[in-house]
C-alpha positions as CSV (number, residue, x, y, z in Angstrom):
1,X,5.0,9.9,-25.6
2,X,7.7,7.7,-24.1
3,X,6.7,4.2,-22.9
4,X,9.0,2.5,-20.3
5,X,8.7,-1.2,-19.4
6,X,9.2,-1.6,-15.7
7,X,11.4,-4.4,-14.3
8,X,10.9,-6.0,-10.8
9,X,7.8,-4.2,-9.7
10,X,4.1,-4.6,-9.6
11,X,3.7,-1.7,-12.0
12,X,4.2,-2.9,-15.6
13,X,5.0,0.3,-17.4
14,X,5.3,4.1,-17.3
15,X,4.0,6.5,-19.9
16,X,6.0,9.7,-19.7
17,X,6.3,13.1,-21.4
18,X,9.0,15.6,-20.7
19,X,9.2,19.1,-22.3
20,X,12.0,21.5,-21.7
21,X,13.1,19.4,-18.7
22,X,9.7,19.5,-17.0
23,X,7.5,16.4,-16.6
24,X,4.3,17.2,-18.3
25,X,2.7,13.7,-18.3
26,X,3.3,10.7,-16.1
27,X,1.2,7.6,-15.7
28,X,2.4,4.5,-13.9
29,X,0.4,1.5,-15.1
30,X,-0.7,-1.2,-12.7
31,X,0.9,-1.6,-9.3
32,X,-0.6,-0.2,-6.0
33,X,-3.1,2.3,-7.5
34,X,-3.1,5.0,-4.8
35,X,0.6,5.0,-4.5
36,X,1.4,5.0,-8.2
37,X,-1.2,7.7,-8.9
38,X,0.2,9.8,-6.0
39,X,3.8,9.5,-7.2
40,X,2.8,10.3,-10.8
41,X,0.8,13.4,-9.7
42,X,3.7,14.6,-7.5
43,X,6.1,14.4,-10.4
44,X,3.9,16.6,-12.7
45,X,5.3,20.1,-13.3
46,X,8.6,19.3,-11.7
47,X,12.1,19.2,-13.1
48,X,12.7,15.7,-14.5
49,X,16.3,15.6,-13.3
50,X,15.3,16.5,-9.7
51,X,12.5,13.9,-9.6
52,X,14.9,11.3,-10.9
53,X,17.5,12.1,-8.3
54,X,14.9,12.2,-5.5
55,X,13.3,8.8,-6.3
56,X,16.5,6.9,-7.3
57,X,17.2,3.8,-5.2
58,X,14.0,3.6,-3.2
59,X,13.5,-0.1,-2.4
60,X,10.2,-1.9,-2.1
61,X,10.5,-5.5,-3.3
62,X,14.2,-6.3,-3.8
63,X,16.3,-3.5,-5.0
64,X,13.7,-1.4,-6.8
65,X,10.3,0.1,-6.5
66,X,7.7,2.0,-8.6
67,X,9.3,5.3,-7.6
68,X,12.8,3.9,-8.5
69,X,11.4,2.7,-11.8
70,X,10.1,6.2,-12.5
71,X,13.6,7.5,-11.8
72,X,15.0,5.0,-14.3
73,X,12.3,5.9,-16.9
74,X,13.2,9.6,-16.6
75,X,16.9,8.8,-17.1
76,X,16.3,6.6,-20.1
77,X,14.0,9.2,-21.6
78,X,17.0,11.5,-21.9
79,X,19.1,8.9,-23.7
């Protein structure tokens, strides 16, 4: 399980599991509950690279958002 610390958002962290390029587990901790649960659920079963590309750069407060932080978490998972 990969644990990513969010920066600049209401969500504080993301727990993520990727197997064979597919997101198999995603939980965004804290933040706007309905939105973060929805984004996490939509990411499940999808190709991690496609989700990261789709969510990258979405702003909310400042230059980032919970979806953008998920994009960053996915990209750092691969590193």
